[in-house]
C-alpha positions in Angstrom: -4.2 10.6 -104.2 -2.3 7.8 -102.6 -5.5 6.4 -101.0 -7.2 6.2 -104.4 -4.3 4.3 -105.8 -4.4 2.0 -102.8 -8.1 1.3 -103.1 -8.3 0.9 -106.9 -5.6 -1.8 -107.1 -6.8 -3.9 -104.1 -7.8 -7.4 -105.2 -11.1 -7.2 -103.3 -12.0 -3.9 -105.0 -11.0 -5.3 -108.4 -13.2 -8.4 -107.9 -16.1 -6.1 -106.9 -15.6 -4.0 -110.0 -15.3 -7.2 -112.1 -18.6 -8.6 -110.8 -20.4 -5.2 -111.4 -19.1 -5.0 -114.9 -19.9 -8.6 -115.8 -23.5 -8.1 -114.5 -23.8 -4.8 -116.3 -22.5 -6.4 -119.5 -25.0 -9.2 -119.4 -27.9 -6.9 -118.5 -26.8 -4.6 -121.4 -26.9 -7.3 -123.9 -30.3 -8.4 -122.7 -31.5 -4.8 -122.9 -30.5 -4.7 -126.6 -32.1 -8.1 -127.2 -35.1 -6.8 -129.1 -32.9 -4.7 -131.4 -30.4 -7.4 -131.9 -33.1 -9.8 -133.2 -33.8 -7.3 -136.0 -30.2 -6.6 -136.8 -28.3 -8.1 -139.8 -25.6 -10.5 -138.5 -22.8 -8.4 -140.0 -23.8 -5.4 -137.9 -24.2 -7.4 -134.6 -20.7 -6.5 -133.1 -21.5 -2.8 -133.5 -25.0 -2.5 -132.1 -24.8 -3.1 -128.3 -22.4 -0.2 -127.6 -22.5 0.1 -123.8 -22.3 -3.6 -122.9 -19.4 -4.1 -125.4 -17.6 -1.2 -123.7 -18.1 -2.7 -120.3 -17.0 -6.1 -121.8 -13.7 -4.5 -122.9 -13.3 -3.3 -119.3 -14.0 -6.8 -117.9 -10.9 -8.0 -119.8 -8.9 -5.1 -118.5 -9.9 -6.0 -114.9 -9.1 -9.6 -115.3 -5.6 -8.7 -116.6 -5.1 -6.3 -113.6 -6.0 -9.2 -111.2 -3.0 -11.0 -112.6 -0.8 -7.9 -112.5 -0.9 -7.7 -116.3 -1.9 -5.1 -118.9 -4.3 -5.9 -121.7 -3.3 -3.0 -123.8 -5.7 -3.4 -126.7 -8.7 -3.7 -124.3 -7.4 -0.8 -122.3 -7.5 1.5 -125.3 -10.9 0.3 -126.4 -12.2 0.5 -122.9 -11.2 4.1 -122.0 -12.5 5.5 -125.3 -15.8 3.6 -125.4 -16.6 3.7 -121.6 -16.3 7.5 -121.6 -18.1 7.9 -125.0 -21.1 5.7 -124.4 -21.3 6.4 -120.7 -21.6 10.2 -121.3 -23.8 9.6 -124.4 -26.4 7.6 -122.5 -26.5 10.0 -119.6 -27.1 12.9 -122.0 -29.7 11.0 -124.1 -31.7 10.1 -121.0 -31.7 13.7 -119.8 -32.7 14.7 -123.3 -35.7 12.3 -123.0 -36.5 13.9 -119.7 -36.5 17.4 -121.3 -38.5 16.2 -124.3 -41.2 14.3 -122.3 -41.0 15.9 -118.9 -40.7 12.4 -117.4 -38.1 9.7 -117.0 -38.8 6.2 -115.9 -37.0 4.4 -113.0 -35.1 2.5 -115.7 -34.0 5.8 -117.2 -32.6 7.0 -113.9 -30.8 3.7 -113.4 -29.3 4.0 -116.9 -28.0 7.5 -116.0 -26.4 6.3 -112.8 -24.9 3.1 -114.3 -23.6 4.9 -117.4 -22.1 7.7 -115.4 -20.3 5.0 -113.4 -19.0 3.6 -116.7 -17.4 6.8 -117.8 -15.9 7.5 -114.3 -14.4 4.0 -113.9 -12.6 4.2 -117.3 -11.0 7.4 -116.3 -10.2 6.4 -112.7 -8.1 3.5 -113.9 -6.3 5.4 -116.6 -3.0 5.7 -114.5 -2.7 1.9 -114.7 -3.1 1.7 -118.5 0.0 1.0 -120.6 -1.4 1.1 -124.2 0.6 2.9 -126.9 -0.2 5.1 -129.9 -0.9 2.0 -132.1 -3.5 0.7 -129.6 -5.2 4.1 -129.4 -5.3 4.3 -133.3 -7.0 1.0 -133.5 -9.5 2.0 -130.8 -10.2 5.2 -132.6 -10.8 3.4 -135.9 -13.2 1.0 -134.1 -15.0 4.0 -132.5 -15.4 6.0 -135.6 -16.4 3.0 -137.7 -19.1 2.3 -135.1 -20.3 5.9 -135.7 -20.8 5.1 -139.3 -22.6 1.9 -138.6 -24.9 3.7 -136.1 -25.8 6.9 -138.0 -25.3 6.0 -141.7 -26.8 2.5 -141.5 -29.3 3.3 -138.8 -28.0 0.9 -136.1 -27.9 3.4 -133.2 -29.5 2.7 -129.9 -33.3 3.2 -130.2 -34.9 6.0 -128.2 -38.2 6.4 -130.0 -39.0 9.8 -128.5 -35.7 11.1 -129.9 -36.0 9.7 -133.5 -36.7 13.1 -135.0 -33.3 14.4 -133.7 -31.1 11.6 -135.1 -29.2 13.9 -137.4 -28.3 16.3 -134.6 -27.5 13.4 -132.2 -25.3 11.8 -134.8 -23.4 15.1 -135.2 -23.0 15.4 -131.5 -21.9 11.8 -131.1 -19.2 12.4 -133.7 -17.6 15.1 -131.6 -18.1 13.1 -128.4 -16.0 10.4 -130.1 -13.3 12.9 -130.9 -13.4 14.1 -127.3 -13.2 10.6 -125.9 -10.1 9.8 -128.1 -8.5 13.1 -126.9 -9.2 12.3 -123.3 -7.6 8.8 -123.8 -4.5 10.4 -125.3 -4.3 13.1 -122.6 -4.7 10.7 -119.7 -2.5 7.9 -120.9 -0.1 9.0 -123.7 0.6 12.6 -123.1 3.8 13.6 -121.2 1.7 14.8 -118.3 -0.1 11.5 -117.9 0.0 9.9 -114.4 1.5 6.4 -114.2 0.8 4.2 -111.2 2.2 0.7 -110.8 -0.2 -2.2 -110.5 
């Protein structure tokens, strides 16, 4: 695992990751543009789930470049990157199953969101957040769940609209899993710790 540690903390690699995440964040907000135009202002922070997750990680990477830890953003990033990364992958496969077809954009979303989930976990040995940071990240995540599935602000996949209750239930447990993974990888006694 030493070579992984070596590669992940190289400044060149960190800059590459930063650019990828910045571009992905901007693209994600553009992708949500049509929905954001119809969203009440007080819900706006909770609608663009994936780009906000990658934005959290942008701040984490910037801190790493300065050999610092942005603990609040680390906790938010690992939970939301995994949750929304896996969620989008599964929803796009669900579209494929439902329709028998997936567009090029759908396959791109699968690849990019799988990358989101993986990067959040790969960098977990460098995170230094504590229980209080994870508690706040958990509240943010579960609150977002309420906004999405009680107030109807979830990402729109028109072909899956009839399954929203089931998707909401699944997403609740995906949130719980994401929080548990964050705890296990960073806060548990077995968690790996690598220096920046």
